[in-house]
C-alpha positions in Angstrom: -157.1 115.7 74.9 -153.4 115.6 74.8 -151.9 113.9 71.6 -149.6 111.0 72.4 -146.3 110.9 70.6 -143.3 108.7 70.8 -139.5 109.1 70.6 -138.2 106.1 68.6 -134.6 105.4 69.0 -133.0 102.9 66.6 -129.4 101.8 66.9 -127.5 102.3 63.6 -125.2 99.3 64.5 -126.5 97.0 67.4 -123.1 95.4 67.8 -121.3 98.6 68.2 -124.1 100.8 69.8 -126.5 98.6 71.7 -129.4 100.4 73.4 -128.6 99.2 76.9 -130.3 100.3 80.0 -127.4 102.6 80.6 -128.0 104.3 77.4 -131.8 104.5 78.0 -131.3 106.0 81.4 -128.8 108.6 80.0 -131.2 109.6 77.3 -134.0 110.1 79.7 -132.1 111.9 82.3 -130.5 114.3 79.7 -133.8 115.0 77.9 -135.9 115.2 81.1 -137.3 118.7 80.3 -138.9 117.5 77.1 -140.0 114.1 78.2 -143.2 113.2 80.0 -143.2 114.1 83.6 -141.4 111.6 85.7 -140.4 109.4 82.8 -138.2 106.4 83.9 -136.7 103.3 82.2 -139.8 101.4 83.2 -141.8 103.8 80.7 -139.7 102.6 77.8 -141.3 100.1 75.3 -138.7 97.8 73.9 -139.5 97.2 70.2 -136.3 95.1 69.7 -133.9 94.3 72.6 -130.7 96.4 72.4 -131.8 97.8 69.0 -135.0 99.8 69.1 -137.0 101.5 71.8 -139.9 103.9 72.1 -140.4 106.6 74.9 -143.9 108.4 75.2 -143.8 112.3 75.0 -146.5 115.1 74.9 -145.3 116.8 71.7 -143.6 116.3 68.4 -141.8 119.5 68.5 -138.9 118.7 70.8 -135.3 119.8 71.1 -133.4 116.9 72.4 -130.1 117.5 74.2 -128.8 113.9 74.0 -129.1 112.7 70.4 -125.9 110.7 69.4 -125.3 110.2 65.8 -125.0 106.4 66.2 -128.7 106.2 66.9 -131.5 107.2 64.6 -134.1 109.2 66.6 -137.6 110.1 65.4 -140.8 111.4 66.8 -144.2 110.6 65.7 -147.6 109.3 66.9 -147.6 106.1 65.2 -148.6 102.8 66.9 -148.5 99.8 64.5 -149.0 102.2 61.5 -149.2 100.4 58.1 -149.2 102.8 55.3 -151.9 102.3 52.6 -149.5 103.6 50.1 -145.7 103.2 50.4 -143.4 104.9 47.8 -139.8 104.4 47.4 -137.0 105.9 45.4 -134.8 103.2 43.6 -131.1 104.1 43.5 -129.4 103.8 47.0 -132.9 103.1 48.4 -134.4 99.8 47.1 -131.1 98.9 45.6 -127.5 99.8 46.8 -126.3 101.0 43.5 -126.8 104.3 41.5 -127.6 102.8 38.2 -126.4 105.9 36.1 -122.9 105.2 37.5 -123.0 101.6 36.6 -124.0 102.7 33.0 -121.2 105.4 33.1 -118.7 102.7 34.2 -119.9 100.4 31.3 -119.5 103.4 28.9 -116.0 104.6 30.4 -117.4 108.0 31.5 -117.7 107.0 35.2 -115.9 109.9 36.8 -117.7 112.6 34.9 -121.1 111.2 35.7 -120.4 110.4 39.3 -119.4 114.1 39.9 -122.6 115.3 38.2 -124.7 112.8 40.2 -123.3 113.6 43.5 -123.7 117.4 43.1 -127.5 116.8 42.0 -128.3 114.5 44.8 -126.9 117.2 47.2 -129.2 119.9 45.6 -126.2 121.6 44.2 -127.4 121.2 40.6 -130.9 121.4 38.9 -131.9 117.7 38.6 -133.4 118.0 35.0 -130.2 119.7 33.6 -128.0 117.4 35.4 -129.8 114.4 34.1 -129.6 115.5 30.5 -126.0 116.2 30.9 -125.4 112.8 32.2 -127.5 110.8 29.7 -125.7 112.8 26.8 -122.5 111.1 27.8 -124.2 107.7 27.1 -124.8 108.0 23.5 -124.0 105.0 21.5 -124.4 102.3 24.1 -126.3 99.1 23.2 -129.3 98.7 25.4 -129.7 94.9 25.4 -126.1 94.3 26.3 -126.3 97.0 29.0 -129.4 95.6 30.6 -128.0 92.2 30.7 -124.7 93.3 32.3 -126.3 95.6 34.9 -129.5 93.8 35.8 -128.2 90.3 35.9 -124.7 91.0 37.4 -124.6 94.3 39.3 -127.9 95.3 40.9 -128.2 94.2 44.5 -131.3 94.7 46.6 -131.0 96.7 49.7 -130.8 94.4 52.8 -134.3 94.0 54.3 -136.3 95.3 51.4 -137.9 92.1 50.2 -139.0 91.5 53.9 -140.4 95.0 54.3 -142.4 94.8 51.2 -143.7 91.4 52.3 -144.6 92.6 55.7 -146.5 95.6 54.3 -148.4 93.3 52.0 -149.2 90.6 54.5 -149.7 92.3 58.0 -153.2 91.5 59.1 -153.9 94.3 61.5 -156.0 95.9 58.6 -157.9 94.5 55.7 -156.4 97.1 53.4 -153.3 95.8 51.4 -150.5 98.4 51.0 -150.0 99.7 47.6 -146.3 100.0 46.7 -144.5 102.1 44.1 -141.1 102.9 42.8 -140.5 106.5 41.7 -137.0 106.7 40.1 -135.0 109.5 38.7 -133.2 106.6 36.8 -134.5 104.7 33.8 -137.5 102.6 33.0 -135.9 99.4 32.0 -134.0 99.2 35.3 -136.9 100.5 37.4 -139.1 97.9 35.7 -136.6 95.2 36.6 -136.8 96.1 40.3 -140.6 96.4 40.1 -140.9 93.0 38.9 -138.6 91.4 41.5 -140.4 93.1 44.4 -143.8 92.8 42.8 -144.4 96.6 43.3 -147.8 98.0 42.1 -146.5 101.1 40.3 -143.4 102.2 38.7 -142.3 105.7 37.2 -138.9 106.5 35.8 -137.3 108.3 32.9 -137.5 107.0 29.3 -134.2 106.8 27.4 -134.1 107.9 23.8 -133.3 105.1 21.5 -132.1 104.7 17.9 -131.3 101.8 15.7 -134.7 100.1 16.1 -134.5 100.5 19.8 -131.2 99.0 20.3 -128.9 101.9 21.0 -129.0 104.9 23.3 -129.1 108.2 21.5 -128.0 110.2 24.3 -131.4 111.8 25.1 -134.4 111.5 27.6 -137.9 111.4 26.2 -141.0 113.1 27.8 -141.4 114.4 31.3 -138.4 114.1 33.6 -139.0 112.3 36.9 -137.6 114.9 39.3 -138.7 115.9 42.8 -141.8 117.7 41.8 -142.8 114.9 39.5 -142.4 112.3 42.3 -144.4 114.5 44.7 -147.2 115.0 42.0 -147.3 111.3 41.2 -147.4 110.2 45.0 -150.5 112.4 45.5 -152.1 111.1 42.2 -151.5 107.5 43.2 -153.1 108.2 46.7 -156.1 109.8 44.8 -156.8 107.1 42.3 -156.6 104.4 45.2 -159.0 106.5 47.4 -156.0 106.7 49.9 -155.9 109.7 52.6 -152.6 111.5 52.1 -152.0 110.9 55.8 -151.8 107.2 55.1 -148.9 107.6 52.7 -145.1 107.3 53.2 -142.1 108.2 51.0 -138.7 106.7 51.5 -135.7 108.0 49.7 -132.0 109.2 50.1 -131.6 112.1 47.8 -132.6 115.8 47.5 -135.1 115.0 44.7 -137.0 112.9 47.1 -137.7 115.8 49.7 -140.7 117.1 47.8 -142.4 113.6 47.9 -141.4 113.2 51.5 -143.1 116.4 52.4 -146.2 115.8 50.2 -146.7 112.3 51.9 -148.2 111.8 55.2 -144.7 110.7 56.5 -141.2 110.7 54.9 -138.1 108.8 55.7 -134.6 109.7 54.8 -132.8 106.3 54.3 -129.1 106.5 54.8 -129.3 109.8 53.0 -126.9 112.7 52.2 -126.5 115.0 55.2 -128.5 117.9 53.7 -131.4 115.6 53.0 -131.4 114.2 56.7 -131.6 117.8 57.9 -134.7 118.7 55.9 -136.5 115.3 56.0 -139.4 114.6 58.3 -137.5 111.5 59.7 -134.3 109.6 59.2 -133.0 106.0 59.5 -129.3 105.1 59.2 -129.2 101.4 60.0 -128.0 98.6 58.1 -131.4 97.2 57.1 -134.4 99.0 55.6 -136.6 96.7 57.4 -136.0 98.8 60.5 -138.5 101.2 59.1 -141.2 99.1 60.8 -139.7 100.2 64.3 -140.4 103.9 63.2 -144.1 102.8 62.5 -144.3 101.3 66.0 -144.0 97.5 65.3 -142.1 95.2 67.6 -139.7 92.5 66.8 -142.4 90.0 67.6 -144.8 91.6 65.2 -142.2 91.4 62.4 -141.1 87.8 63.1 -144.6 86.5 63.3 -145.4 87.8 59.7 -142.0 87.1 58.2 -142.1 83.5 59.5 -144.7 82.7 56.8 -142.3 83.8 53.9 
């Protein structure tokens, strides 16, 4: 029997690039050779008017001729898919900021750290080496003051992330609650802060070396570094200890060190990611709210609104 797949199109900005009937008609006509025979606008499932649609296809290995950059286009076979394990990167994914850069600004070494961070996230530098270089610049910072300044005043959760977590934990199509995790190439105190706010089940991040009775950064990282391979290994381990099939897992991130976990998971999503990451990731989403991931999973606006109405 032929496997059913769907092309999901999500507008990156519904006000500037609405998915009108004209857009849908052009998308279908320009991609006629790869869509199901005789596909028309009437075959399209509207997930969210003007924002998200699905079109049935016969294969997940398609070369689309019309694929504008203003629209995130993905192909999968999901229909109301709720992962049993959902794993997230933290910086620029669950939160808007790169915490290492906030710390660097606090320590007046912002330019040096930003340069190292950018090159690392674009896979131009080895992550372990770059992390050690960045942390070495932070020696002497008082941790309590740093935590208070960054956690209380600067960290901002990504739009839609609270709602996404709530949906995954409360959608009643299956009896299994989604396990959630943050796997961060950042640092434990900040990842723990985000974990507590979002009530995530698991957290892994790097441990900062401390001196002066745990009050001051000593410029080192202790223990195994949370890099791409560590994230992939941990995702598999979390699935195993929860008796979750790997096909029922999903990884969301924006950097090069998230790609191994995306590929290890049943599904991976590059969220407003660097260009090189979008090219290699299983799927991508470039909209203004991470809640739009649910359209990739095949949920409709009605499905989402019904669950979120109980928040």
